N, C-alpha and C positions, 0 to 999 in steps of 0.2 A: 236515511233513506235514498239520498241521491249519491252517495258514492260510487255507483255505477259509471257515473259518467266521467271519473278518472280516467286516464290517458291507458292506464293499464288492463282495466278491467275492459274497456270497449277494444283496447288491441286483440286481447283474447276472445274476446267474441267474433270479432272479423276471421281470427284464424281458425276458431273452431265452424264458423257458417262456411268458409271457403275450403275447409277441409272435407265438410259434411258432403257440398253439393259435389264434390269430386267423386266420394266413395259414394253418394246416391247414384251418380249418373250410370256408374261400373254395375252393370246385372249381378246379382247374386251376395254381395257384401252387405250393404246397407247401415244405417246408425248403429245398430245393436252391435254390430262387429266392430265398428270403429269405436264406438263409445267404451267397450268392452278393452279391447287394446291399449285405448289412452289413459284409463285410470291408474296403472301405475306408474306413470309418467307424471302422474298431476300430485303425486303425495309430496312432490318439494315444492309446490307452488301455493300461494294463498289458497283460503278456502274460497273467497270471492272470484278471484281470476280460474280458479279448478272448473268451478259449478257453471260459471258463466258460460267458459269455452265448451265445456260438454253439452250444455243446453244449445249453443249455435252448433255444434254438429248433428244435434237430436233435430232441429228445424233445417238444416242446411240438406241432412240426409234425405228426409222427407222430400223436401222440392226438389232435390234433384233426379228422383227417380220419373220423372216426367219424362225426361230425356231420350231415355232407351224405350220407354214406353211409347213414346210418339213417332220415333224413328225405325225400332227393331221390333216392334210389338212382343218386347220382352221387357217387363218391369223392372226397374231399378232398385225398387222394394215392392214387398208384398202389398202395400197400400194404393201403389199405382196399377194393381191390376186391372180396376173397370176403368182406368185411365184407355188403357189401348184399345178398349171397345170400339171406340170412336175417335182417338186422335191418329192412332196408326191408319185407318181408312181414308180419312180425310189427308194424311200426308201422302198416299198411295196416289190421290188424284190428284198429286202437282202443287200441292198446298202445304208443308212440312212447316214453311214458317207461322202461317195462320195457325196451325196447330198447337206450335209451339209458345205462338205468341198467347193465344186463348188460354192455354193451360199456366203460364206464367201470371197472367193476369188474374185469373180466376184464384191460384194460389195464394198470390199476393192477399186477395181482398177476403178471403177466408179466412188467411192467418192473422190479418189486422181485424176482423169481427171478434176472433176468438181471443186475441190479445186484449181486445178491450173487455171481455166477460172474464178473462184472468185478473186483468187490473179492477175490476170493481166487485167480483165476489172472491176473489182469494182470501184477501183480510177478514171479511165479513164471514166466511164459512171457518178460518181460523177460530174467531170469536165464539161461534157456535160450538166449535168442537171442544173448547175448553170447558163445557156443560157435560161431556160425554165420561160416563164412569166406565169400568172395567169390562159391563155386560155390553154396552153400547159398543166399543172397540172390536169386543170377540164377534159381537153378531155384524159389524160391518167386514170384518174380515171373513167371517164366514159367506157372508153376500157376495163379496168379492170374487172370493175363489170360486162360487158355484158359476157365477156368472160368464167369467172367464171360460172356466171347464166348459160351458153349455154353447157357448156362442164362437168363440174361435174355431175359424175355418169349420165350423158344423158338425165337427169331431167330437161330439160330448162323450163317448166311452175313451179314445186319446186322450181328452182334456183330463178327465178325471184320472188316468191311469198316471198321466204328467204329475198332475197337481199331487195325488198321493205319496208317489214318489218323491216329489220336492220337499214334501212334508217330512219322510224318513230323513232325507239327508239334512235337514235343519237337527236332529233329534242327538246326533253324537257330541259328547264334550259333558261338559258339569251345568245342570239345569239351573237357570236362572230363578228359579222358583224355591227351589228347597237344597240346592247345592250337592246334590245326587250326580254320581259318575254314570254316564249312560252309554254302551256301546262305543266305548273305547280300543275294544280287541288288544289292551295290551300294547297299546301302540303311544307312545310318548307325546307324539306330537298332535293326536286326537284327543285329548283333554280339553283343549279348548275348542274343539270343534272344529266343523271345514271352514275355512276362509273363505269369504266370498270371492275373490278375486279369483283364484285356480279354478272354481265350479265356473263362475260366469266365463272366463276366457275359454275353458275347455269346451264348453256348451258350443258361445257361439264362434270363436276362432279357429279352434282344432277341428271340430265337428263339422262345420260349415265347411272349411279348406279341403278337410278329407273327403267330403261327399262330392265336391266338385272336381277335386283329382281324380278321384276313382271312375268318376261317370263320365261320359261322352255327350256334352253338350250338342243337343238338335241343331242343326242347319236352321237360323232365321233370315226372314226377309229384311233388308235393308234398305234405308230412303234417305238418300243423302240432299242436304241442302240445296236449293236450286238459285238463290238469291233473287227471288220475287218477293217485291216489297210487300208487306202485310196490308191487307186492304179491307175494309168494310168492317174493322174491328167494334168502331163506335155502334151500328147498327144490331150489330151481334151482342153486346150487353145491353142494348136498349130492350131488345126484344125477349132478354133471359135475366133482367136485374129481380125479378121475384123468385125465379131459380138459384141465382146467385147467393142472397140472403137468406132464402130458406134451407140450401143445402149446407151454408156455413154454419147456422143456430143449429141443424141436426148434427153435423161434426164437432162443435161444441160438445152440446149438449152429452153426448153418446159417449165424446172422450171424458167427460167428470165420470160417468159410470165405471166402477173398480173393474178392471180386466177385459174390455171388450175390445178394444183397440181399431186402430185407422182401416183396417181392412173391412170388418164390418161396417165402420162409418160411412165410408165410400161406397160399399155393397147399398146398404138401407138409402141413403140420399140417392143412389142412381136409380134405384128403383123407384122411389116416389117420386122424383123426376119425370119417369118415364111414364107414370100413372096420370100425372097431372099437366105436362108439358102438352102443348098444342100439337107437336112434332114427335109426341112419343114413342108413334110406329116407326118411327124413323132412327130411332138410337141403333145402335149399335152399324150404321153405315157411314158415318162420320159427321153427324149431326152436334153442332157448337153445342147444344143444351146438356148432351151427355158429356162433354168433356168437362163443362162447368159443373156439373152435378158432382162428377168424381174429384175432381181436384181442389175445389174448394171446400169439401167435406174432409178431405184426409189431412191436410194442411189444417183446418180449423180444430181438428180432432187433437192435435199436436198440444194446441192451448189451453184445450178443453182437459186433457189428461194430467197437466202440470198442477190445477187447481186441487185434487185431491191430494196428488204428492206434496204439495208445499204447504196445504192447510190443516191436512189430516194424517200425512205421514203414509198414506195407502196408495200403492202404485197402481198408476191404470193399464199398464202394459210392461211387455219385456224390457224395453227399453227405460221405462219410469223406473222399473226394478232394479237395473243396472244404476241408474243415478242413485237411487236410495241406496244401494249399496256403495257409492262415490260417496256420499254424504257419511255414513257411517265411517268408512274408513278416516272422514277427515275428523270425525269427532263432533258431528252434529247430527242433532235430533231433529228431523222435520217434522212439523204437527203443529197443533194448535198454538203453541208457545215459540214456535220459529219467529213470526213478527215483532215479540217482545224482545226475546233473547238475541236475537240475530237477525236484527231488521235488514243491514245493510246484505245479508244474504238473502234473505226472502224477497226483497224487492228488486234484487241485482237479478234474479231469476225471472220475474216479470219482463223488467225492463232490457233483459240480454235474448228474452224471446221477441218481442216487438223491434228491437234492433235489427237482429239477426233475419227476421222475415222481410223486413223491408232491404236488407244488405243483399238478400239472394233474389229478390224480384229484380232488382238493378243490374246485380253481377250476370244473371240470367240472360236478360234483354240485352246488356252489352257485349257479353262472352259466350254467345249463342253457339257459333262456330268452333270454339275451342272447347267447349264441352261435348260437342257430338263428337271429337275426334276422341276421346275418352273411352268410347264404349268399344273402339277397337283396339285398346291395350289387351295383350297375350292375359289372359288370367293367369296361364301357368306359372309367369314371373311373380305376380300380385300374390297368390297365396302361401308360398314357400316363404315369402318377407315377413307375412304377417304370423306364421307357425313360429318362427325366430324371435319375434316381436315378443309373442305371446310366453314364450319360453323364458328369454330374459326379463321380463315383467313379473313373473311369476317368482322366480329363484330370486330377485331384488329384493320381493317383499320381506323375507326373513332370513336369506341366504342358505335355506333347506332342498334339498333334493326331493322331499319328501312334498313339498308345493307342486313341484313337477311333475311327481309322479300323480298326483291327485287331478292335476292339469290334463294327462292323457287319458287318464280313467275316464272323466267326466267328456274328454273327446270323443272317445270310442263311443259313449254312450248317446252324444249327441248325433254321432254319426248312423246309430241304428235308429234314433229318432227321424232323423231325415229320411231314413230308407223305408221306415215304417209310416211315416206322413203323421207323426204325432207332432203336435205342436210345442214347441219349447216353451212359449209363455207361461202355461200352467205350473211347470216345474220351478221355473224361477221364481216366480211369484210365489208359489206355495215355500220354496227354500227361504226366501229372503224374509216372508211374514211367519212361519211357522214357529220360531222362537216366542216372535210379540204375541201371536193367537193365545199361547198355552200359558206365557206368564199371564196376558190377561183373564184368561180361563180361571187361572187358581186365584187370582186375586179377587174376581168375583166369587166365587166358590168362598173364599175367606170372610169375603163380607155376607155372605148369605148364609153364613155357619154350616158350608156343606151342602147347601140345598139347590138344586138345578132350577127347581120352582120360582128362584129369584128374579130369573129373569122375567118372569110375568109382570113382576112390578114395575119394569120399565119399558113403556111404550114404543120409545124409539127403537129397541133393542127388538120388541116382537115385532117391529114392523119389516125391519133387517132380515130376520130371520122366515117372516112370513114370504116375503120377497125369494128368498132363496128358496125354501120350499116348493113357491108357485114354479119356478125355474124348471126345477127337479121333475116336479110332477105332471104339470100342466100337457106339455109336449106329447108324453104317452099317451097320457088319456085323450086329449083331443084325437090322435091318431085311431087310437082302439075305439071311439065312439064313430068316427070317419068310417072306418072299417065295418063296423056293425051296422051302420046303414046302408053301406054299399051291398052287403050281405041281402 
């Protein structure tokens, strides 16, 4: 359980956290891209070292996004969008250090609260998960896909399109259920299906890089640090401790829901805080309460999202789907038995999250000026380097040019998604979970002798399906009723 506290895992967690911070500060890259690039480099590492480093990158990437959000009004990660609403106006008023300090403290507190939730719930949830049968797993995956498609960026149509395409991408190869060969198109390399690594690197690295290089970035206003001392922090958090705790738990809880994501967590938390905060009408003008609500929620969401990944093997976001792919590449099956079969790894994820959260808070406080300078690095230098690493990583997987071809095919798909504003997360989660969903459905049908009505005998599975159906049907129904009343 405590093997994480060896020198090697701690060192790699530190490396991951620092690398994540650097990348998180630079707008447009984000932890998903960094982790996707680094996955092939971890194949020669031990499983514990590799996973704790990737978790550190996840935490650091989300934490670093606050710097560019506060000083450039340009979020380093999508989850920092809500942070810009109040942090940048505060920085413009001549208080950039104060804005960053509030961001850091809120981020650290939210992360620690979510870490406590992860520490307390991951193991019990994994034990509960051992009672899941194939119907429960199939229903849970279905619910996650629907929630993710309907909530990410508020684009339900785009989310559904991406999710369906992701499921289709998981079809080629030999069926794990009956051994049938499907959609191989006569290509020998397709017999084993599409490898996770080229697909993820194509979408997140090639697609993102091409989109950035082909588009003209708009001019952004910048704010430099002035050297003013941070003052009044005690009063700020004394007035906002309820907001801080509420936002942290909201972020952690939303993180547990499959496929929702940190962007939605920070948005909901900000909206709730604006409704109940005594200065809610001032949100958007540099109000500390708005910064606290956004930053505590998006960092707490990371810890919450790790709970279903570790305990049930269900990714809560695109980054978690990449982590799931990394676990699979290391021949590890996350889920209810992970704490039994690989306790060092399971607890390593938990303690790596807590350790990196604290580390990032300390590093951001002490190295504030150094991280601010990173936002001025020309991105024309960064993206070509990432493309080279992606190509080398894919080719080294099997020494096959075919994997490089797949890399660029999905890179073009990622570029199209970026241009059409279609979210990538539904595709990734659909691709990663498609095979598992099919296997569980076939197993469930065998268990119920080919009858789909067998799901009605499993109350938990019925609840999951009901939530999925309500998510799909209630929004258009409410819209229809409101329009009829308006007429």
